[in-house]
Structures are given as C-alpha cells and as structure tokens.
C-alpha positions in Angstrom: 0.0 0.0 0.0 1.4 3.5 -0.9 1.2 6.4 1.6 -0.8 9.4 0.5 2.0 12.0 1.1 1.5 13.9 -2.2 -2.3 13.5 -2.0 -2.3 15.6 1.2 0.5 18.0 0.1 -1.5 19.4 -3.0 -5.0 19.5 -1.5 -6.6 21.9 1.0 -8.0 19.0 2.9 -7.7 15.2 3.1 -9.5 13.1 0.5 -13.2 12.4 1.0 -14.5 8.8 0.7 -18.1 7.8 0.1 -19.1 4.3 1.1 -22.5 3.2 -0.3 -23.9 0.1 1.4 -26.6 -1.9 -0.3 -28.3 -2.8 2.9 -28.9 -1.4 6.4 -26.5 -0.9 9.4 -28.3 -3.4 11.6 -27.6 -6.1 9.0 -24.6 -7.9 10.5 -22.9 -8.5 7.1 -23.1 -4.8 6.4 -21.9 -3.8 9.8 -18.8 -6.1 9.6 -17.9 -5.0 6.0 -18.2 -1.4 7.0 -16.0 -2.0 10.0 -13.3 -3.4 7.7 -13.5 -0.3 5.4 -13.3 2.0 8.5 -10.3 0.2 10.1 -8.2 0.4 7.0 -9.2 4.0 6.0 -8.4 5.2 9.6 -4.8 4.9 8.8 -4.9 7.9 6.4 -8.4 9.3 6.1 -10.0 11.3 9.0 -13.2 9.8 10.3 -15.3 12.9 9.3 -14.1 12.5 5.7 -15.7 9.0 5.4 -19.4 9.4 4.4 -21.5 6.3 4.8 -24.9 5.7 3.1 -27.2 2.8 3.4 -29.6 2.0 0.5 -31.6 -0.5 2.7 -32.1 -2.6 -0.4 -33.1 -5.8 1.6 -36.2 -4.1 3.1 -36.9 -1.9 -0.1 -35.9 -4.5 -2.7 -37.2 -3.7 -6.2 -39.0 -0.6 -4.9 -38.8 1.9 -7.9 -40.1 4.9 -5.9 -37.6 4.4 -3.1 -34.8 4.2 -5.7 -35.8 7.4 -7.3 -35.9 9.1 -3.9 -32.3 7.9 -3.3 -31.2 9.4 -6.6 -32.7 12.7 -5.8 -31.2 12.6 -2.3 -27.7 11.7 -3.5 -27.7 14.4 -6.2 -28.7 17.1 -3.7 -26.4 15.9 -1.0 -23.2 15.3 -2.9 -23.4 18.3 -5.3 -21.6 20.3 -2.5 -19.8 17.3 -0.9 -18.4 15.6 -4.0 -16.3 12.5 -2.9 -12.9 11.8 -4.3 -13.6 8.1 -4.5 -16.6 5.8 -3.9 -16.7 2.3 -2.4 -19.8 0.2 -3.0 -20.7 -2.8 -1.0 -22.8 -5.7 -2.4 -24.9 -6.0 -5.6 -27.6 -3.4 -5.1 -25.1 -0.5 -4.7 -22.9 -1.8 -7.5 -25.7 -1.9 -10.0 -27.0 1.4 -8.7 -23.6 3.0 -9.6 -23.5 1.3 -13.0 -26.9 2.8 -13.9 -26.8 6.2 -12.1 -23.2 6.9 -11.1 -22.2 8.9 -14.1 -25.1 11.4 -13.6 -24.7 11.7 -9.8 -20.9 11.4 -9.4 -19.4 12.2 -12.9 -15.8 11.2 -13.2 -15.4 9.8 -9.6 -13.5 6.5 -9.4 -15.4 3.5 -8.0 -14.2 0.5 -6.0 -16.8 -2.2 -5.7 -16.9 -5.2 -3.4 -19.5 -7.9 -2.4 -20.8 -8.4 -5.9 -22.1 -11.9 -6.2 -23.5 -12.0 -9.8 -20.9 -10.2 -12.0 -21.4 -9.5 -15.7 -18.1 -8.2 -17.2 -19.7 -6.7 -20.3 -21.5 -4.1 -18.1 -18.2 -2.5 -17.4 -17.4 -1.8 -21.0 -16.4 1.8 -21.3 -16.1 2.3 -17.5 -12.4 2.5 -16.9 -13.0 4.4 -13.7 -14.4 1.3 -12.0 -12.6 -1.6 -10.4 -13.0 -3.8 -7.3 -13.4 -7.3 -5.9 -16.0 -9.8 -6.9 -17.5 -11.6 -4.0 -18.8 -14.2 -6.2 -20.7 -17.2 -4.8 -19.4 -20.7 -4.1 -22.5 -22.7 -4.9 -20.5 -25.5 -6.5 -17.9 -25.5 -3.7 -20.7 -25.9 -1.2 -22.4 -28.7 -3.2 -19.2 -30.6 -3.3 -18.6 -30.0 0.4 -22.0 -31.3 1.2 -21.3 -34.5 -0.7 -18.0 -34.9 1.1 -19.5 -34.5 4.6 -22.8 -36.4 3.9 -22.0 -39.2 1.4 -25.6 -40.5 1.6 -27.3 -37.2 0.7 -29.8 -37.8 -2.1 -31.5 -34.3 -2.4 -30.1 -30.8 -2.0 -32.7 -27.9 -2.0 -31.3 -24.4 -2.8 -33.2 -21.6 -1.1 -33.6 -18.1 -2.7 -36.2 -15.6 -3.7 -37.4 -13.8 -6.7 -36.1 -10.3 -5.8 -32.8 -8.5 -6.6 -29.8 -10.6 -5.5 -31.9 -13.7 -4.7 -33.2 -13.7 -8.3 -29.7 -13.4 -9.8 -28.4 -16.2 -7.6 -31.3 -18.6 -8.3 -30.7 -18.0 -12.0 -27.1 -19.0 -11.5 -28.3 -22.0 -9.5 -30.5 -23.1 -12.4 -27.5 -23.1 -14.7 -25.6 -25.3 -12.2 -28.7 -27.6 -11.8 -28.9 -28.1 -15.6 -25.1 -28.9 -15.8 -25.4 -31.1 -12.8 -28.2 -33.2 -14.3 -26.0 -34.0 -17.3 -23.1 -35.3 -15.2 -22.9 -39.0 -14.9 -21.1 -38.8 -11.6 -23.8 -36.6 -10.0 -27.1 -38.0 -11.3 -27.6 -39.8 -8.1 -28.0 -36.5 -6.3 -31.1 -34.4 -7.1 -31.0 -30.6 -6.9 -34.1 -28.5 -6.3 -34.6 -24.7 -6.2 -37.2 -23.2 -3.8 -37.9 -19.5 -4.4 -41.6 -19.1 -4.1 -42.9 -19.5 -0.5 -44.1 -17.7 2.6 -41.9 -17.9 5.7 -44.5 -20.0 7.5 -44.7 -22.4 4.5 -41.0 -22.7 4.5 -40.9 -23.6 8.2 -43.5 -26.2 7.8 -42.0 -27.7 4.6 -38.6 -27.8 6.3 -40.1 -29.6 9.3 -41.4 -32.4 7.0 -38.2 -33.1 4.9 -37.1 -36.7 4.8 -33.6 -37.9 5.8 -31.1 -37.7 3.0 -32.1 -34.1 2.3 -30.0 -31.0 2.8 -30.9 -27.2 2.5 -28.4 -24.8 1.0 -29.1 -21.1 1.5 -28.5 -18.8 -1.4 -30.0 -15.4 -0.6 -33.4 -14.5 0.7 -34.6 -10.9 1.2 -38.3 -11.3 1.3 -40.9 -14.1 1.0 -43.7 -14.4 -1.5 -46.0 -12.3 0.8 -43.4 -9.5 1.1 -42.3 -10.4 4.6 -38.7 -9.4 5.3 -36.3 -12.3 6.0 -34.0 -11.6 9.0 -31.0 -13.8 9.4 -31.0 -13.0 13.1 -34.7 -13.6 13.7 -36.0 -15.9 10.9 -32.9 -18.2 10.2 -33.0 -19.7 13.8 -36.7 -20.4 13.2 -35.9 -22.2 10.0 -33.0 -24.2 11.5 -35.0 -25.1 14.5 -38.0 -26.3 12.4 -35.8 -28.2 10.0 -35.2 -31.8 10.5 -32.2 -31.7 8.0 -29.0 -29.6 8.0 -28.9 -26.1 6.6 -25.7 -24.9 4.9 -24.8 -21.5 3.6 -22.1 -19.2 2.2 -22.4 -16.1 4.5 -20.5 -16.9 7.6 -21.2 -13.8 9.7 -24.9 -14.1 9.1 -25.4 -17.9 9.5 -22.9 -19.3 12.0 -24.5 -19.1 15.4 -28.0 -18.9 14.0 -28.4 -22.7 13.5 -26.6 -23.3 10.2 -24.2 -26.3 10.0 -21.7 -24.1 8.0 -20.2 -24.4 4.6 -17.7 -22.7 2.3 -18.1 -19.2 3.7 -16.5 -15.8 3.3 -15.8 -13.0 5.7 -17.3 -9.5 5.1 -14.7 -7.7 7.3 -11.7 -9.0 5.2 -13.8 -8.2 2.0 -14.3 -4.5 3.2 -10.7 -4.1 4.3 -9.4 -5.3 0.8 -11.7 -2.8 -0.9 -10.5 0.0 1.3 -6.8 -0.8 0.5 -7.7 -0.6 -3.2 -9.3 2.8 -2.6 -6.2 4.1 -0.8 -4.0 3.0 -3.7 -6.1 5.0 -6.1 -6.1 8.0 -3.9 -2.3 7.6 -3.6 -1.9 8.0 -7.4 -2.3 4.5 -8.8 -4.5 4.7 -11.9 -7.8 2.8 -11.7 -7.0 1.0 -14.9 -3.8 -0.4 -13.4 -5.7 -2.1 -10.6 -7.2 -5.4 -12.0 -10.5 -6.7 -10.8 -10.1 -9.5 -8.3 -12.1 -12.4 -9.5 -13.4 -13.9 -6.3 -13.5 -13.4 -2.5 -11.9 -16.1 -0.3 -14.3 -18.8 0.7 -13.2 -21.1 3.5 -14.8 -24.0 5.3 -16.4 -22.8 8.6 -18.7 -24.9 10.8 -20.7 -24.8 14.0 -19.7 -27.7 16.3 -23.2 -27.7 17.9 -24.9 -28.3 14.6 -22.3 -30.9 13.4 -23.1 -32.8 16.6 -26.9 -32.3 16.2 -26.8 -34.1 12.8 -24.0 -36.6 13.6 -21.6 -35.3 11.0 -18.2 -36.9 11.4 -15.5 -34.3 12.2 -12.9 -36.4 10.5 -14.6 -35.7 7.1 -14.1 -31.9 7.5 -11.5 -30.3 5.2 -8.1 -30.0 6.9 -8.2 -26.2 7.0 -11.7 -26.0 8.5 -12.5 -23.5 11.3 -15.0 -24.9 13.8 -16.9 -22.5 16.0 -18.0 -23.5 19.5 -15.7 -26.5 19.6 -15.2 -27.4 23.2 -11.8 -26.5 24.5 -10.5 -28.1 27.6 -9.4 -25.8 30.4 -5.9 -27.0 30.0 -5.7 -26.2 26.2 -7.1 -22.8 26.9 -4.8 -21.8 29.8 -1.9 -24.2 29.2 0.9 -21.7 30.1 -0.9 -20.5 33.2 -1.8 -24.0 34.4 1.8 -25.3 33.9 3.1 -22.3 35.9 0.6 -23.0 38.6 1.4 -26.7 38.6 5.1 -25.9 39.0 4.5 -23.6 41.8 2.2 -26.0 43.5 4.7 -28.9 43.2 7.4 -26.8 44.6 5.2 -25.8 47.6 4.0 -29.4 48.0 7.7 -30.5 48.2 8.5 -28.0 50.9 5.2 -28.7 52.8 5.9 -32.5 52.5 9.3 -32.0 54.1 8.1 -29.6 56.9 4.5 -30.5 57.5 4.0 -34.1 56.6 1.2 -34.5 59.1 -0.8 -31.6 57.5 -0.8 -32.9 54.0 -3.7 -35.3 54.4 -5.8 -32.4 56.0 -5.0 -30.1 53.2 -6.2 -32.6 50.6 -9.5 -33.2 52.6 -10.2 -29.4 52.8 -9.5 -29.0 49.1 -11.8 -31.9 48.1 -14.7 -30.5 50.4 -14.3 -27.0 48.8 -14.7 -28.5 45.4 -17.7 -30.5 46.5 -19.3 -27.4 48.0 -18.7 -25.4 44.8 -20.3 -28.2 42.6 -23.3 -28.3 44.9 -23.7 -24.5 44.8 -23.7 -24.6 41.0 -26.2 -27.4 40.9 -28.5 -25.5 43.1 -28.2 -22.4 41.1 -28.9 -24.3 37.8 -31.9 -25.9 39.4 -33.2 -22.6 40.7 -32.9 -21.0 37.2 -34.7 -24.0 35.6 -37.5 -23.9 38.1 -38.0 -20.1 37.7 -38.2 -20.6 33.9 -40.6 -23.5 34.3 -42.9 -21.6 36.7 -43.2 -18.7 34.3 -43.4 -20.4 30.9 -46.1 -22.4 29.1 -44.4 -25.7 28.1 -46.5 -26.2 24.9 -46.1 -22.8 23.3 -42.9 -21.6 25.0 -44.8 -18.3 25.8 -45.1 -16.6 29.1 -47.9 -18.2 31.2 -50.7 -16.9 33.3 -48.5 -16.6 36.4 -46.0 -14.4 34.5 -48.9 -12.4 33.0 -50.5 -11.6 36.3 -47.3 -10.3 37.7 -46.2 -8.3 34.7 -49.7 -6.8 33.8 -50.1 -5.7 37.5 -46.8 -3.8 37.1 -48.0 -2.2 33.9 -51.3 -1.1 35.6 -49.4 0.5 38.6 -47.1 2.3 36.1 -49.9 3.5 33.8 -52.1 4.6 36.7 -49.1 6.8 37.7 -48.1 8.1 34.3 -51.6 8.2 32.7 -50.5 6.7 29.4 -52.5 4.6 26.9 -52.5 0.8 27.5 -54.7 -1.9 26.0 -55.5 -5.6 26.9 -56.8 -8.2 24.4 -58.1 -11.7 24.8 -57.6 -14.0 21.8 -59.8 -17.2 21.6 -59.5 -19.8 18.9 -62.9 -20.3 17.1 -64.3 -23.8 17.4 -61.2 -25.3 19.0 -63.1 -28.1 20.6 -64.2 -29.2 17.1 -60.6 -29.2 16.0 -59.6 -31.5 18.9 -62.7 -33.7 18.4 -62.1 -34.0 14.6 -58.3 -34.3 14.3 -57.2 -35.2 17.9 -55.4 -33.4 20.6 -52.0 -33.6 18.8 -53.3 -31.5 16.0 -54.9 -29.2 18.6 -51.6 -28.8 20.3 -50.0 -27.9 16.9 -52.6 -25.3 16.3 -51.8 -23.7 19.7 -48.1 -23.7 18.9 -48.5 -22.2 15.4 -50.9 -19.5 16.7 -48.6 -18.7 19.6 -45.6 -18.3 17.4 -47.6 -16.2 14.9 -48.9 -13.8 17.6 -45.5 -13.3 19.0 -44.1 -12.5 15.5 -47.0 -10.1 14.8 -46.6 -8.1 18.0 -44.8 -4.7 18.1 -41.6 -4.3 20.2 -42.8 -3.9 23.8 -46.0 -5.9 23.4 -46.2 -9.2 25.3 -48.2 -12.4 24.5 -49.3 -14.9 27.2 -50.8 -18.4 27.0 -53.7 -17.8 29.4 -55.1 -21.3 29.4 -56.9 -23.7 27.0 -57.4 -21.9 23.7 -57.0 -18.4 25.1 -54.1 -16.0 24.7 -53.7 -12.7 26.4 -51.9 -9.7 24.7 -50.9 -6.5 26.3 -50.4 -3.4 24.1 -48.5 -0.6 25.9 -49.0 2.9 24.6 -51.8 1.8 22.2 -55.0 3.9 22.3 -58.5 2.8 21.3 -57.9 3.2 17.5 -54.4 1.7 17.5 -55.3 -1.3 19.7 -58.4 -2.0 17.5 -56.2 -1.7 14.3 -53.6 -4.0 15.8 -56.1 -6.6 16.8 -57.7 -6.5 13.4 -54.3 -7.2 11.9 -53.9 -10.1 14.3 -57.2 -11.5 13.3 -56.5 -11.1 9.5 -53.0 -12.7 9.7 -54.3 -15.6 11.7 -57.0 -16.3 9.2 -54.2 -16.8 6.6 -52.4 -19.4 8.7 -52.6 -23.1 7.6 -51.7 -26.0 9.8 -50.8 -29.1 7.9 -51.9 -32.5 8.9 -50.5 -35.1 6.4 -52.1 -34.0 3.1 -54.9 -32.1 4.8 -54.7 -28.3 5.5 -56.5 -26.9 8.5 -57.4 -23.2 8.6 -58.1 -21.4 11.9 -59.8 -18.1 12.9 -59.9 -16.3 16.2 -62.2 -14.0 18.0 -60.7 -11.1 19.9 -62.0 -8.9 22.7 -60.0 -5.7 23.4 -60.3 -2.9 25.9 -58.3 0.1 26.9 -57.0 1.0 30.4 -59.1 3.5 32.4 -57.5 5.3 35.3 -57.9 3.5 38.6 -58.5 0.2 36.7 -57.5 -3.0 38.4 -56.5 -6.2 36.5 -59.9 -7.7 37.3 -61.8 -4.8 35.9 -59.6 -4.5 32.8 -59.9 -8.3 32.2 -63.6 -8.4 32.7 -64.2 -5.7 30.0 -61.9 -7.6 27.6 -63.8 -10.8 28.3 -67.1 -9.2 27.8 -65.9 -7.8 24.4 -64.7 -11.4 23.5 -68.1 -12.7 24.4 -69.7 -10.2 22.0 -67.3 -11.2 19.2 -68.4 -14.8 19.6 -72.0 -14.0 19.8 -71.8 -11.8 16.7 -70.5 -14.7 14.5 -66.7 -15.2 15.5 -63.7 -14.3 13.4 -64.1 -10.7 14.5 -62.8 -8.1 16.9 -65.0 -6.3 19.4 -64.1 -3.5 21.9 -65.4 -2.6 25.3 
C-alpha cells in the first residue's frame, strides 16, 4: 500500500471517501464489512471524511419509488460534498452506480466489493471502476455437502425472486442443468425453492425426509413480502428443519443454526476494498488495478450443529474452522496452568518436608471445597430452571398466566401513575373443541403452537403475549390507544386467518375472536380483564372471526 503523502500535500484538505452500502446498518454482514473499511481507511483518512450511506435494499428490494428518492437525495447531498472516491458494498449499490453513477458522481472513481453476480460486459467503457468480486461458491458448497454427507440424495437451494436472490437462483438453475448432465452426479437431485411464505418454508422444512439438505443462497423477502432476517428468521428455519442447513455467509449464518459451509468474511472483504481505494487516492491509476475475480471462501462450521446431525468431524476439510468447539481448560490456559502446577509442586515438596502431618488435612479441605462449589452450581442451575418452568407455558414456550398476572399488574401500577394509553386483548380460537374432536389433541396442540408463534411474531416491540389457558391467549399493548389497539387486533385476526396447519395431506385453517379494551385510570387487573372478556363474548355472539371492543 502506498502512503498518500502527495495527495495531502497538494490538497486543501484530506480526500473524501463515500461508502454506499446496499443494505442497512443493523444487518450484520453490512456492519462487519463497514468496520473493515473503517479500520483500513483510519490509517490515512480522518473519520469525518468518510461518508457512509445505506440503501436499505433488503427491506426496499425492487422498490422503484424508493430508488428514485435515493437518486434525488444523493444528487442534492453530494453536489456540494463531492467525494474523491466511492466504495460500494454488495450487488444493489454496485448496479445502482452502474446505472446512475455517471449522472450523480461524474468522473469519480469507484471500487466495488461484495458483488455476487458479475457480468463483465456491463463495465465496457467504464475504466474508472474496479473492485473485488465476492462471487458465490455454490459448486464448492455442493461438493462440500457430498463430502460431509456421502448418503445425501437431495439438495434444496433456497432463494427468492427479488434482486440478488433472483440473480443467484438464475445461476443456480444453470448449475442444476449442468449437474443433471453429469454421470457422476445423477444420483443427487438438486431442487430450487424461491416461491414460499416464511410459515410455509418452516412447515416444509419440518417435513423433509432424511437424506435431504438445505443450501441457503440469498433471501430478502418471501412471497408475501415479509422481510427475512438472518438474526430472527434463520434460527426459526433451522429449529424447524429436521435436516442440516448450509450456507455461504459466515457472519450471518454461523451461530444462527446453520451447520456451516464454504463461507466468506465480510470484514476482510471490506478491508481489501479500502486498501484498493487508498492505492487509487495515492496515485495508482484505476486501470492499473485489476478486478479481483473472487473473494476467499473457507470451510467454517458450528460444532453444535455438526453434533446435532451426527456429522463426522474427520470428514471436514483440513483447513476448517470450527466455532463452539469445546476446548479443555488445560488447552485454553496451558501456560498459566503449567506455571501454577510448577509452583504447587514446589510448595508441596516444601510442605511435605516440613509439614507431613498436614498434607492429608489439606487434601481433605481441598476436596470438600470443590464438592461445595459443585453443589452450589447445581442449586443455582436448578433454581434458574424452576424459575423458567414456573413462568413459561411448556407447549407454546410463551409466558404463562403466572408471569402475565405479575407483569400486567406492574403495567397497571405504572400507567395509573403516568396516565399513558394501554390496552389488553383476549384472543380465543374459534371452534377449538371441534378441531380437537375431529383431528385429535396432537393437532390441537400444533394449532396452539402455530398460533402462539404467529402472535409473537406479529406483535410490536414492547407488546407481550401470554398463554392464558386452554385456547385463550392474552396480549398487552402498551401505549396503544383505542384506535391503535383496534387496528392492531384487526391485523392479528386477519393474519391468523391466513395461517394453515398441515396434517398429512390435509390443511386446517383457523380463525380467532378477539376482545380488546383500553385502560381507564384506577382500573384493576380484574376490571380490565372483565371488560376484555365481555368484548370477547360479543365477538363470539356476533359470529366469531371478528374483533369487538369494550
């Protein structure tokens, strides 16, 4: 890397760098890549001269109006603060600059990174653009899966039909076609899933047969437009799935239930792009910096998931990184332990010579101290478990009536004092007895689990859902006035009516009746609950599958 001595000598101020991220700062991939850029640029670029923009293209994928707004914003903002170089991260920002960069940032050099689907012909006549192709290692992961699970018969590749997901599934279809023509690979079937709702995906994954594997490509949104969060939704998928889930995006997938795969590191990717940018700012022509063909993909795995699916660690590639691999105390603190052992042996030798009669007593005290420590830890673990069991409904894993009574009483005391809006809703499954009588209690339990998970997903931050008993759920809605609480409950009712619970080849639809009421100053829990229960009774009396207020 060349220092920027002359760059600063002939300029009134240090160079300005603009980093355009495809996604949002809470997306862990983007956060790590941005950190890599920042750490490298900090060597020569003041922090205030690094401008960072987030296109939020995962949540606003294929949104034309949002894109036009960004164009107007960037033109206005950077007319005065024109950057000396631009770094783009991931596909959306790269293609944005290809289409609109010349009109917004004329003549400004561009370094791209994180581009998965790369078409060289699009750079014809754009000598001011270079960078690093992230690529995608679909083939590498397919071969890795065959190596780790020799008996696999079916690999399902997961994508979607928007933006990056669409481009990756198109590449996957090319691989699938070539795969089907290979004599050595015909025994392994490839499928592509890209048209599903998240709930459908969870249910389908739960019913997959042994000998099947899921390989994650890229998912931004499902068929219904629901945003896919690797932090929130990937753990749901991996917990539902009876088969392993592999992927390419280490930072996003490791620790969220994925087994692992040939993965790349966004921090290293961002750091390499920043080094390229510093070279250009230092005087190296853009045309002299060749595009790097592919990011580094390395085998990374989660020990817990390898154990869950009984995958033999001896089959892992030699250079594999295994996260959460148990490390013995001695391996972790070898130097310290060896030093302590040496000191203890020396002391034992002296004590043995001077105090032979005390040696046995010292050993007894030491053993009793260890026993006491073990008992204390066992008691603490037991106490934590009992506390969790006492406040959690075992079937739905929601907070139970006991927890609800305590928490709602606390809300009532606070809202009595602060005089803020607060609502309580009772949700009751329509004709639940008929479901139990027709399909059996196993299906009834499944309906309760699906409804509980759906209500929890639909609530706002700060709302709480409780399993109140039988087919009833209680929901508290802090800071929700009469109109807001009614609208929220109507959304609950509508979304629940779209749920489908599968029983073999039969699909069971459910509806709910909801009674909701708002907190009145000096209300007690009993009075608040009674009004909500009365509203629920009216909802049932008026035909069910409706919301009534009181």
